[in-house]
C-alpha positions in Angstrom: 22.0 -17.7 -5.5 18.8 -18.9 -7.3 19.8 -20.2 -10.7 17.2 -19.8 -13.4 16.9 -22.5 -16.0 14.9 -22.9 -19.2 11.4 -24.1 -18.5 8.9 -25.7 -20.7 5.7 -23.9 -21.5 4.8 -21.3 -18.9 1.5 -19.6 -18.4 0.1 -17.0 -16.0 -3.3 -17.9 -14.6 -5.5 -15.1 -13.2 -7.9 -16.2 -10.4 -10.1 -19.2 -10.2 -11.6 -18.5 -13.6 -8.3 -19.5 -15.2 -6.9 -21.8 -12.6 -9.6 -24.3 -11.9 -10.4 -25.2 -15.5 -6.7 -25.6 -16.3 -6.1 -27.7 -13.2 -9.1 -30.0 -14.0 -7.9 -30.5 -17.5 -4.4 -31.4 -16.3 -5.8 -33.8 -13.6 -8.0 -35.5 -16.2 -4.9 -36.0 -18.4 -2.8 -37.5 -15.6 -1.4 -41.0 -16.3 0.5 -42.1 -13.2 0.9 -39.6 -10.3 -0.9 -36.6 -8.9 0.6 -34.7 -6.0 -1.5 -31.8 -4.5 -0.6 -29.6 -1.6 -2.8 -26.8 -0.4 -3.5 -24.8 2.7 -7.2 -24.8 2.2 -9.2 -27.5 0.5 -12.9 -26.5 0.6 -15.7 -28.6 -1.1 -17.9 -25.7 -2.2 -18.3 -24.9 -5.9 -15.0 -25.2 -7.7 -13.5 -27.1 -4.8 -16.0 -30.0 -5.4 -15.1 -30.0 -9.1 -11.4 -30.5 -8.2 -12.3 -33.2 -5.8 -14.3 -35.0 -8.5 -11.4 -34.7 -10.9 -9.1 -36.3 -8.3 -11.7 -39.2 -7.9 -11.8 -39.7 -11.6 -8.0 -40.0 -11.7 -8.0 -42.4 -8.8 -10.6 -44.6 -10.4 -8.5 -45.0 -13.5 -5.4 -46.1 -11.5 -3.5 -42.9 -11.0 -1.7 -42.5 -7.7 -3.4 -39.5 -6.1 -1.8 -37.8 -3.0 -3.5 -34.8 -1.3 -1.7 -33.0 1.5 -3.6 -30.3 3.3 -2.8 -28.1 6.3 -4.3 -29.0 9.7 -5.4 -25.4 10.4 -6.3 -24.2 7.0 -8.5 -27.2 6.0 -11.5 -28.4 8.1 -11.8 -32.1 8.8 -12.6 -34.1 5.7 -16.4 -34.5 5.5 -17.7 -38.1 5.8 -19.2 -38.0 2.3 -15.9 -37.1 0.7 -14.0 -39.4 2.9 -16.0 -42.3 1.6 -15.7 -41.2 -2.0 -11.9 -40.7 -1.7 -11.5 -44.1 -0.1 -13.5 -45.8 -2.8 -11.3 -44.2 -5.5 -8.1 -44.8 -3.5 -7.3 -41.1 -3.3 -4.9 -40.6 -0.4 -5.7 -37.7 1.9 -3.2 -36.6 4.5 -3.2 -33.7 7.0 0.0 -31.7 7.8 0.4 -31.0 11.5 -3.2 -31.7 12.6 -4.4 -29.8 15.8 -6.2 -32.8 17.3 -9.1 -32.4 19.7 -9.6 -31.8 23.4 -6.4 -31.0 25.3 -4.3 -32.1 22.4 -5.8 -29.2 20.4 -4.1 -26.8 22.8 -0.9 -27.7 20.9 -1.5 -24.5 18.8 -0.1 -22.6 21.8 3.3 -24.2 21.2 5.4 -22.1 18.8 6.4 -25.2 16.8 2.7 -25.7 15.8 2.7 -22.3 14.1 4.8 -23.7 11.3 2.2 -24.4 8.7 1.9 -25.8 5.2 1.0 -22.7 3.2 2.3 -23.6 -0.2 -0.1 -24.3 -3.1 1.4 -26.8 -5.5 0.2 -29.5 -7.8 2.6 -31.7 -9.7 1.3 -34.1 -12.4 3.4 -37.0 -13.7 6.5 -34.9 -12.9 6.0 -32.9 -16.0 3.3 -30.3 -15.2 3.5 -28.0 -12.2 0.9 -25.5 -10.8 2.2 -23.0 -8.3 0.7 -19.9 -6.9 -1.5 -18.4 -4.2 -4.8 -20.0 -5.1 -6.2 -22.5 -2.6 -8.7 -25.2 -3.6 -11.4 -22.7 -2.7 -14.2 -21.3 -4.9 -13.5 -17.6 -5.9 -17.0 -16.6 -4.7 -17.0 -18.4 -1.3 -15.0 -17.9 1.9 -15.3 -20.2 5.0 -15.3 -17.2 7.3 -17.3 -14.7 5.2 -19.7 -16.9 3.2 -20.7 -15.9 -0.3 -18.6 -13.2 -1.9 -19.9 -10.5 -4.2 -16.6 -10.2 -6.1 -13.9 -12.8 -6.8 -10.6 -12.9 -5.0 -7.6 -11.3 -6.8 -5.0 -14.1 -7.0 -2.6 -15.7 -9.4 -0.8 -19.0 -10.3 1.5 -20.3 -13.0 1.4 -23.6 -14.8 4.8 -24.7 -16.2 6.2 -27.9 -17.7 9.8 -29.2 -17.7 12.5 -29.2 -15.0 10.6 -27.2 -12.4 7.9 -29.9 -12.3 10.5 -32.6 -11.7 12.1 -30.5 -8.9 8.7 -29.8 -7.3 7.6 -33.4 -7.5 10.7 -34.5 -5.7 10.3 -31.9 -2.9 6.6 -32.8 -2.5 7.3 -36.5 -2.4 9.9 -35.9 0.3 7.4 -33.9 2.4 4.7 -36.5 1.9 7.1 -39.3 2.9 8.1 -37.4 6.1 4.6 -36.6 7.1 3.7 -40.3 6.6 6.7 -41.2 8.7 5.6 -38.8 11.4 8.9 -36.9 11.4 10.2 -39.6 13.9 13.3 -38.3 15.6 14.3 -42.0 16.2 14.8 -42.5 12.4 18.5 -41.8 12.4 19.0 -42.7 8.8 16.2 -40.6 7.2 18.4 -39.4 4.4 19.6 -42.8 3.4 16.0 -44.2 3.7 14.7 -41.4 1.4 17.3 -42.2 -1.3 16.3 -45.8 -1.2 12.6 -44.7 -1.5 13.4 -42.7 -4.6 15.4 -45.5 -6.1 12.4 -47.7 -5.8 10.4 -45.3 -7.9 8.9 -43.2 -5.1 7.3 -46.2 -3.4 6.6 -48.4 -6.4 5.4 -45.9 -9.1 6.8 -47.0 -12.4 7.2 -45.0 -15.7 7.6 -41.7 -13.9 11.3 -41.3 -14.8 10.5 -42.0 -18.5 7.7 -39.4 -18.5 9.8 -36.8 -16.8 12.8 -37.2 -19.0 10.6 -37.0 -22.2 9.2 -33.6 -21.1 12.5 -32.2 -19.7 14.3 -32.6 -23.0 12.1 -30.1 -24.7 12.5 -27.4 -22.2 13.0 -24.2 -24.2 10.7 -21.6 -22.7 11.3 -18.6 -20.3 13.9 -18.9 -17.6 12.4 -19.8 -14.3 13.2 -21.1 -10.8 11.2 -22.8 -8.1 12.0 -21.3 -4.6 10.8 -23.2 -1.6 10.9 -21.9 2.0 11.2 -24.3 4.9 12.6 -24.2 8.4 15.8 -26.1 7.6 18.2 -25.0 4.8 15.8 -22.6 3.1 14.7 -20.3 5.9 15.0 -17.0 4.1 15.1 -18.1 0.5 12.0 -16.2 -0.7 12.8 -13.0 1.1 16.4 -13.1 -0.3 15.0 -13.5 -3.8 12.8 -10.4 -3.2 15.7 -8.3 -1.8 18.0 -9.3 -4.6 15.5 -8.2 -7.2 14.7 -5.0 -5.4 18.4 -4.2 -4.9 19.0 -4.5 -8.7 15.9 -2.5 -9.7 16.4 0.6 -11.9 13.0 1.7 -13.0 9.9 0.2 -11.4 8.9 -2.2 -8.6 5.3 -3.4 -8.4 4.2 -5.7 -5.5 0.8 -7.0 -4.8 0.5 -8.8 -1.5 -2.4 -9.8 0.7 -0.8 -9.7 4.1 2.0 -7.2 4.1 4.2 -6.7 7.2 7.8 -6.9 5.9 10.8 -7.1 8.3 13.4 -4.4 8.7 15.7 -5.6 5.9 12.9 -5.8 3.3 11.5 -2.4 4.4 14.9 -0.8 4.1 15.3 -2.4 0.6 12.0 -0.8 -0.6 12.8 2.5 1.0 16.3 2.5 -0.5 14.9 1.7 -4.0 12.4 4.6 -3.8 15.1 7.0 -2.6 17.4 6.2 -5.6 14.6 7.0 -8.0 12.8 3.7 -8.6 9.1 3.9 -8.7 7.9 1.6 -6.0 4.2 0.7 -6.0 2.4 -1.6 -3.6 -1.1 -3.0 -4.1 -2.3 -4.2 -0.6 -5.4 -5.5 1.1 -8.0 -2.7 1.6 -10.8 -4.7 3.0 -11.0 -5.9 6.6 -10.5 -9.6 6.8 -8.5 -10.5 10.0 -7.7 -8.1 12.8 -4.0 -8.9 13.1 -3.2 -8.9 9.4 -5.3 -5.7 8.7 -4.2 -3.5 11.6 -0.6 -4.7 12.2 0.5 -3.5 8.8 -0.6 0.1 9.3 2.3 1.3 11.5 4.9 0.4 8.9 3.2 2.4 6.1 4.5 5.8 7.4 8.2 5.3 6.6 7.3 3.8 3.2 5.1 6.7 2.3 7.6 9.2 3.5 10.2 7.7 1.2 7.9 8.1 -1.8 6.5 4.5 -2.0 3.0 4.5 -3.5 0.5 2.4 -1.6 -2.8 1.4 -3.2 -5.5 -0.4 -1.2 -7.7 -2.9 -3.1 -11.3 -2.5 -2.0 -13.4 -4.2 -4.7 -13.0 -7.6 -3.1 -10.5 -9.6 -1.2 -6.9 -9.4 -2.4 -5.1 -12.7 -2.0 -2.3 -12.2 -4.5 1.4 -12.7 -3.6 3.2 -11.5 -6.8 5.7 -8.9 -7.9 7.2 -7.4 -11.1 10.6 -5.6 -11.3 11.8 -3.5 -14.2 9.4 -5.2 -16.6 11.3 -8.5 -16.9 11.6 -10.2 -13.4 8.4 -11.5 -11.8 7.4 -13.9 -9.0 4.2 -15.7 -8.4 3.6 -17.8 -5.4 2.1 -18.5 -2.0 4.3 -16.3 0.2 3.0 -13.2 1.8 5.5 -10.6 2.9 4.8 -11.0 6.6 6.3 -13.0 9.5 4.1 -16.1 9.1 5.2 -16.6 5.5 8.8 -15.4 5.7 9.7 -17.0 9.0 7.4 -19.9 9.8 5.4 -21.4 7.0 6.3 -23.7 4.2 5.9 -21.6 1.0 6.6 -21.9 -2.7 7.2 -19.2 -5.3 8.1 -19.4 -9.0 10.5 -16.7 -10.2 10.3 -15.9 -13.9 12.8 -13.9 -16.1 10.7 -13.1 -19.1 9.6 -9.7 -20.5 6.2 -10.8 -21.9 5.2 -12.7 -18.8 6.3 -9.8 -16.5 4.6 -7.1 -18.6 1.3 -9.1 -18.7 1.3 -9.4 -14.9 2.3 -5.8 -14.4 -0.5 -4.7 -16.7 -3.2 -6.6 -14.7 -1.9 -5.0 -11.5 -1.9 -1.5 -12.9 -5.5 -1.8 -14.0 -6.5 -3.1 -10.6 -4.8 -0.1 -8.9 -6.4 2.5 -11.2 -9.9 1.0 -11.5 -10.4 -0.8 -8.2 -7.8 0.6 -5.8 -7.6 3.6 -3.6 -4.3 5.4 -3.3 -3.2 6.2 0.3 -2.1 9.7 0.7 0.7 10.4 3.3 -1.3 13.2 4.9 -4.3 11.0 5.3 -2.3 8.2 6.9 -0.5 10.5 9.3 -3.8 12.0 10.4 -5.9 8.8 10.8 -8.1 8.7 13.8 -6.6 7.8 17.2 -8.7 4.6 17.5 -7.2 3.3 14.2 -3.7 4.2 15.4 -4.2 2.4 18.7 -5.5 -0.7 17.0 -2.6 -0.7 14.6 0.0 -0.4 17.4 -1.7 -3.0 19.5 -1.8 -5.5 16.6 1.8 -4.7 15.7 2.9 -5.2 19.4 1.1 -8.6 19.5 2.9 -9.7 16.3 6.3 -8.7 17.8 5.4 -10.6 21.0 4.5 -13.7 19.1 7.8 -13.5 17.3 9.6 -13.2 20.6 7.9 -16.3 21.8 9.0 -18.3 18.7 12.6 -16.9 19.1 12.5 -15.3 15.6 14.3 -12.1 14.7 12.4 -10.0 12.1 
């Protein structure tokens, strides 16, 4: 279903301390083309450093394309708009909300389909993919300065996955630029012509990509993209397939956890057949809906023997999993309706024992040293107020799905 191919070099990056220096180094080495997609692009701290690296690339003649989400990212500050324009850094907004009455478009279910993937492709040979926004680890737009860094992950990989990602990102950029016009009847044919022209005039890309692809000899990996056309359930199917084949252990760390019926049954089924299923979930209050709506589904999981640990030392933003010590996924997709049904997401799946065991080791340490295990008795006897908030949030989520026409 999701064929894994030999990748080039593949590395796990833990949090902004690993991610931002690696990304800046890669941006500074770019020769022809930088494609960056992110839900949040914030200009505090590390975000400003990334912006400056993009400007340096633009000044030396690299094509730089930045696509951000219209809800996740605030309007581009005037200072940075001028800097980007001077360096010819292209900045584009996915599904902007607009102002005044046009801003009420968020009430339309179609506007809930957001760009949530975090990807950066450089010269079609280096790919960054994960859950880390262009957002400093110690700052949050809603909570201000943070005392502890977010727990999050990304991977950097070279080879065929970078070529695949660059093509998908170029297609989305092209569609956003074209405004998704329904009147363009020959979009597919026009896109093929655009590619044949070197993605709008970029030259040398094919040569660079081919040179790096030949040497692909690293772990097996696959890029899984979720959209609202042909890949509606791609990431959830990848999870369910891995869970269904599990024999020993499943570890999942997920920031916003509200799985649908099929995924919940898969986890419960694995636990009942003797697989150790461990979840590391958000323990700190961040958003009402995400925090409270998940609580009503915990009971059935706990009753089946699933271990739930809540991370309380800081904000958990990870979207990762490890199965049987050899299968792993790192990406942008939460296990909730927004990610699995509505948003554009991107995950990398890796089949490699060393990679999987390193990720699993980090998660185990976080559970033991900074997590709190939820006991079934404590969950079943939680205060009435907590239960009411949980069921209210869960009901609102179900109502929202009903409005969008989604079954979950």
